[in-house]
C-alpha positions as CSV (number, residue, x, y, z in Angstrom):
1,M,-78.8,-151.4,-43.5
2,F,-77.0,-148.7,-45.5
3,K,-73.7,-150.2,-46.6
4,K,-70.4,-148.4,-46.0
5,N,-69.2,-148.8,-49.6
6,A,-72.4,-147.1,-50.9
7,L,-71.8,-144.1,-48.6
8,N,-68.2,-143.8,-49.8
9,N,-69.4,-143.5,-53.3
10,I,-71.6,-140.4,-52.6
11,G,-70.4,-137.3,-54.3
12,I,-72.1,-133.9,-54.5
13,F,-75.8,-134.3,-53.7
14,E,-77.1,-133.2,-57.1
15,R,-75.2,-136.0,-58.8
16,T,-76.0,-138.7,-56.3
17,I,-76.6,-141.9,-58.2
18,I,-78.3,-144.4,-55.9
19,E,-81.1,-146.2,-57.7
20,D,-83.4,-146.7,-54.7
21,L,-83.1,-143.0,-53.8
22,K,-83.8,-141.5,-57.2
23,M,-86.6,-138.9,-56.8
24,T,-89.6,-138.2,-58.9
25,Q,-92.1,-135.5,-58.4
26,S,-94.7,-138.0,-57.2
27,S,-92.5,-139.5,-54.6
28,F,-90.9,-136.3,-53.3
29,K,-92.2,-135.8,-49.7
30,T,-93.1,-132.6,-47.9
31,Y,-94.1,-133.1,-44.2
32,K,-96.6,-130.5,-43.1
33,N,-97.0,-131.4,-39.5
34,V,-94.6,-132.1,-36.7
35,D,-96.5,-135.3,-35.9
36,R,-97.7,-137.1,-39.0
37,Q,-100.6,-138.8,-37.2
38,H,-101.7,-135.8,-35.0
39,D,-102.0,-132.4,-36.5
40,Q,-102.4,-130.8,-33.0
41,V,-98.9,-131.7,-32.0
42,H,-96.6,-128.7,-32.5
43,F,-93.4,-129.8,-30.8
44,S,-91.4,-133.0,-30.7
45,V,-88.1,-134.3,-29.4
46,T,-86.7,-137.7,-30.4
47,R,-83.5,-139.5,-29.9
48,M,-81.5,-140.1,-33.1
49,E,-80.9,-143.6,-32.0
50,E,-84.7,-144.2,-31.9
51,I,-85.1,-142.9,-35.4
52,F,-82.3,-145.1,-36.7
53,K,-83.8,-148.2,-35.2
54,K,-87.3,-147.3,-36.4
55,H,-86.0,-147.1,-40.0
56,K,-83.8,-150.1,-39.5
57,G,-80.8,-148.1,-40.6
58,E,-82.2,-147.4,-44.0
59,P,-81.4,-143.9,-45.4
60,D,-84.3,-141.5,-45.7
61,E,-85.3,-139.9,-49.0
62,P,-84.7,-136.2,-49.7
63,H,-87.6,-134.3,-48.2
64,R,-88.7,-131.0,-46.7
65,H,-90.6,-129.9,-43.6
66,E,-93.0,-127.1,-43.1
67,F,-91.6,-126.6,-39.6
68,Y,-88.3,-126.0,-37.9
69,T,-85.8,-128.8,-37.2
70,L,-82.9,-128.9,-34.9
71,M,-80.4,-131.8,-35.0
72,I,-78.1,-132.0,-32.0
73,V,-75.5,-134.6,-33.0
74,Q,-73.3,-136.1,-30.2
75,E,-71.7,-138.7,-32.5
76,A,-72.4,-139.7,-36.1
77,V,-70.7,-141.0,-39.2
78,G,-72.1,-140.3,-42.6
79,K,-73.4,-137.3,-44.6
80,H,-76.1,-134.7,-44.1
81,F,-77.4,-132.9,-47.2
82,V,-79.1,-129.6,-47.0
83,D,-80.3,-128.0,-50.2
84,F,-77.7,-129.7,-52.3
85,N,-74.8,-129.1,-49.9
86,G,-73.2,-132.1,-48.2
87,F,-71.8,-132.0,-44.7
88,D,-69.8,-134.7,-42.9
89,L,-71.6,-135.9,-39.8
90,G,-69.3,-135.9,-36.8
91,K,-69.1,-135.1,-33.1
92,R,-70.6,-132.1,-31.3
93,Q,-72.6,-130.6,-34.2
94,V,-75.9,-128.7,-34.3
95,Y,-77.9,-128.4,-37.6
96,F,-80.6,-125.8,-38.1
97,I,-83.0,-126.7,-40.9
98,A,-85.6,-124.0,-41.8
99,P,-89.1,-124.7,-43.1
100,G,-88.9,-125.5,-46.9
101,Q,-85.3,-126.7,-47.0
102,V,-84.6,-130.0,-48.6
103,H,-82.5,-132.3,-46.6
104,Q,-81.4,-136.0,-46.3
105,M,-79.5,-138.0,-43.7
106,L,-77.2,-140.8,-44.9
107,E,-75.9,-142.6,-41.8
108,E,-73.1,-145.2,-41.9
109,E,-73.9,-146.3,-38.4
110,M,-76.4,-145.4,-35.7
111,S,-76.1,-141.7,-34.7
112,K,-76.3,-140.4,-31.2
113,G,-78.2,-137.2,-30.3
114,Y,-81.5,-135.5,-30.6
115,V,-83.9,-134.3,-33.3
116,I,-86.2,-131.4,-32.1
117,T,-89.0,-130.1,-34.3
118,F,-91.4,-127.3,-33.7
119,D,-93.7,-125.1,-35.8
120,Q,-95.0,-121.5,-35.8
121,Q,-98.0,-122.5,-33.7
122,F,-95.7,-123.7,-30.9
123,L,-93.8,-120.4,-31.1
124,M,-97.1,-118.5,-30.8
125,N,-98.3,-120.7,-27.9
126,N,-95.1,-119.9,-26.0
127,H,-95.0,-116.2,-26.8
128,I,-91.8,-116.6,-28.9
129,P,-92.0,-114.0,-31.7
130,E,-91.0,-115.3,-35.1
131,L,-88.9,-112.1,-35.3
132,F,-86.8,-113.5,-32.4
133,I,-86.1,-116.6,-34.5
134,E,-85.1,-114.3,-37.5
135,D,-82.9,-112.2,-35.3
136,L,-80.9,-115.2,-34.2
137,N,-80.0,-115.8,-37.9
138,L,-79.5,-119.5,-37.1
139,F,-82.1,-120.9,-39.6
140,N,-81.1,-119.9,-43.1
141,A,-83.9,-120.9,-45.5
142,F,-81.9,-120.4,-48.7
143,D,-78.3,-119.7,-47.6
144,Y,-75.4,-122.1,-47.0
145,S,-76.3,-124.0,-43.8
146,P,-73.2,-125.6,-42.3
147,P,-73.6,-127.1,-38.8
148,L,-72.6,-125.1,-35.7
149,E,-69.6,-126.9,-34.1
150,P,-69.3,-125.5,-30.6
151,S,-66.5,-126.2,-28.2
152,K,-66.7,-129.3,-25.9
153,E,-67.7,-127.0,-23.0
154,E,-70.4,-125.2,-25.0
155,F,-71.8,-128.3,-26.5
156,E,-72.2,-129.9,-23.0
157,K,-74.3,-126.9,-22.1
158,L,-76.4,-127.3,-25.2
159,L,-76.8,-131.1,-24.6
160,F,-77.9,-130.4,-21.0
161,A,-80.7,-128.1,-22.4
162,A,-81.7,-130.8,-24.9
163,D,-81.7,-133.4,-22.1
164,E,-84.0,-131.2,-20.1
165,I,-86.3,-130.6,-23.1
166,N,-86.5,-134.4,-23.5
167,R,-87.2,-134.9,-19.8
168,V,-90.0,-132.4,-19.5
169,V,-91.7,-133.4,-22.7
170,N,-91.8,-137.0,-21.7
171,S,-92.9,-136.2,-18.1
172,N,-96.4,-135.9,-16.6
173,Q,-95.7,-132.4,-15.1
174,S,-98.0,-129.5,-15.6
175,F,-97.2,-126.9,-18.3
176,K,-94.6,-129.2,-19.8
177,M,-94.9,-127.6,-23.3
178,E,-94.3,-124.2,-21.7
179,A,-91.2,-125.6,-20.0
180,A,-90.0,-127.0,-23.3
181,G,-90.5,-123.6,-24.9
182,A,-88.5,-121.9,-22.1
183,W,-85.7,-124.5,-22.6
184,L,-85.8,-124.0,-26.3
185,K,-85.2,-120.3,-26.0
186,V,-82.3,-121.0,-23.7
187,F,-80.9,-123.5,-26.2
188,L,-81.2,-121.1,-29.2
189,I,-79.8,-118.2,-27.4
190,S,-76.8,-120.3,-26.3
191,C,-76.3,-121.3,-29.9
192,Y,-76.4,-117.7,-31.0
193,N,-73.9,-116.7,-28.4
194,S,-71.7,-119.6,-29.4
195,C,-71.4,-118.4,-33.0
196,S,-71.8,-114.6,-32.7
197,L,-69.2,-112.1,-33.9
198,A,-66.5,-110.9,-31.7
199,P,-67.6,-108.1,-29.3
200,G,-67.6,-104.7,-30.9
201,D,-69.9,-101.7,-31.3
202,R,-73.2,-103.4,-30.5
203,S,-75.3,-100.6,-32.2
204,I,-73.4,-101.0,-35.4
205,Q,-73.7,-104.8,-35.3
206,D,-77.4,-104.6,-34.6
207,H,-77.9,-102.2,-37.5
208,Q,-75.9,-104.5,-39.9
209,N,-77.8,-107.6,-38.7
210,D,-81.1,-105.8,-39.3
211,L,-80.1,-104.7,-42.8
212,L,-78.9,-108.3,-43.6
213,K,-82.2,-109.7,-42.4
214,R,-84.3,-107.3,-44.5
215,F,-82.1,-107.9,-47.5
216,K,-82.6,-111.7,-47.2
217,A,-86.4,-111.2,-46.7
218,L,-86.5,-109.1,-49.9
219,I,-84.6,-111.8,-51.8
220,N,-87.0,-114.4,-50.8
221,D,-89.9,-112.3,-51.9
222,H,-88.5,-110.8,-55.1
223,Y,-85.8,-113.1,-56.5
224,V,-87.9,-113.9,-59.5
225,E,-88.3,-110.3,-60.7
226,W,-85.2,-108.7,-59.1
227,H,-81.9,-110.2,-60.4
228,G,-79.7,-107.2,-59.7
229,T,-78.3,-105.7,-56.6
230,S,-79.6,-102.2,-57.4
231,E,-83.3,-103.1,-57.0
232,Y,-82.7,-104.4,-53.5
233,A,-80.5,-101.4,-52.6
234,D,-83.3,-99.1,-53.8
235,A,-85.9,-100.9,-51.7
236,L,-83.6,-100.6,-48.6
237,H,-83.0,-96.9,-49.4
238,I,-79.2,-97.3,-49.5
239,T,-76.6,-97.4,-52.2
240,P,-75.6,-100.8,-53.9
241,D,-72.0,-100.2,-52.6
242,H,-73.2,-99.9,-49.0
243,L,-75.4,-102.9,-49.3
244,N,-72.6,-105.0,-50.7
245,K,-70.1,-103.8,-48.0
246,V,-72.4,-104.8,-45.2
247,V,-73.5,-108.1,-46.6
248,K,-69.9,-109.0,-47.4
249,L,-68.8,-108.1,-43.9
250,Q,-71.6,-110.1,-42.3
251,T,-71.5,-113.2,-44.5
252,G,-68.3,-113.3,-46.5
253,K,-70.3,-113.2,-49.7
254,T,-71.4,-110.3,-51.9
255,A,-75.0,-109.2,-52.3
256,K,-74.9,-110.5,-55.9
257,E,-73.8,-113.9,-54.7
258,H,-76.7,-114.1,-52.3
259,I,-79.2,-113.2,-55.0
260,Q,-77.7,-115.6,-57.5
261,G,-77.6,-118.3,-54.8
262,R,-81.3,-118.0,-54.1
263,I,-82.2,-118.2,-57.9
264,T,-79.8,-121.1,-58.4
265,L,-81.2,-123.0,-55.4
266,E,-84.8,-122.6,-56.6
267,A,-83.7,-123.7,-60.1
268,K,-82.0,-126.8,-58.6
269,R,-85.2,-127.7,-56.7
270,L,-87.4,-127.3,-59.8
271,L,-85.0,-129.2,-62.0
272,H,-84.5,-132.0,-59.6
273,F,-88.0,-132.4,-58.1
274,S,-90.5,-131.0,-60.7
275,G,-91.6,-132.2,-64.1
276,Q,-91.4,-128.7,-65.6
277,S,-89.5,-128.2,-68.8
278,I,-86.3,-126.1,-68.8
279,K,-88.1,-123.5,-70.8
280,E,-90.9,-123.3,-68.2
281,I,-88.5,-123.1,-65.3
282,S,-86.5,-120.3,-67.0
283,F,-89.7,-118.2,-67.4
284,D,-90.8,-119.0,-63.9
285,L,-87.5,-117.7,-62.5
286,G,-87.8,-114.4,-64.4
287,F,-85.5,-115.1,-67.4
288,S,-86.5,-113.6,-70.7
289,E,-84.9,-116.5,-72.7
290,P,-84.1,-120.1,-71.8
291,A,-80.6,-119.6,-73.2
292,N,-80.0,-116.8,-70.6
293,F,-81.2,-119.1,-67.9
294,S,-79.0,-122.0,-69.1
295,A,-75.9,-119.7,-69.2
296,F,-76.7,-118.4,-65.7
297,F,-77.2,-121.8,-64.2
298,K,-74.1,-123.3,-65.7
299,K,-72.0,-120.3,-64.5
300,C,-73.4,-120.6,-61.0
301,S,-73.6,-124.4,-60.6
302,G,-71.0,-125.8,-63.0
303,Y,-73.7,-127.8,-64.8
304,S,-76.0,-127.2,-67.6
305,P,-79.7,-127.5,-66.6
306,S,-80.1,-130.7,-68.7
307,K,-77.0,-132.3,-67.1
308,F,-78.2,-131.4,-63.6
309,R,-81.5,-133.2,-63.9
310,P,-81.5,-136.7,-62.4
């Protein structure tokens, strides 16, 4: 059982010092399939209580999935870490974990809620375009990923959808995966509406959302070679000032902060989970000199690369 005093000593994820959770490259886990025993299973729904009992209350190790994960938290006490950001577990929360994100649950007591996982094949089987998932902007593969905390009334609607998903998946009815797919769309759309911007000019909002989506996609594809805002603005055929204005309005952060955040996140992953030298990492991330990388990383994270390493 994970002891309360151990949980109270947890600080920022990158400096977590718990001997039995220290990670090495060989022990770091990446789960490729929704079901570890059956690679033909593309959707799963599990009660959080069942997961806690299965693991006998032991905390999981930092790991990543190659599929989407939803955590619908009714009640919980502890911490949830997503890509080096720690969030307090509480009541009425929904976490969206994108493929590739590193996360870890540290529960002080048994949580109550659901964990739903699905992959791209499930989306294809149910005629849910991946573009639809991107348009919702709920799963942020490299951005800050706090939980959605809807009102009590909104959460009850989400929980009803999760209950229905659980019911149909565990039933003997025909087309149960199709029914689960339909309920999943309802759930995600409800989440989107719960956190969407205040009503305004829809055409302007749609344009800005599309620009932000394309900007983030470009960052994910080019963060190694493009470190400045101007390269992304050129690729989007707009001025750097316009790009920065839209991104700041939509996210509260500048375009430069998004670019630096993606580079810093990848640096943290490599420093924490790989055996590469700092010099190798600096070149892999597009820096001409290790000293430039070290200065950049310290400025963005508050730590030197050597101090950050576990």
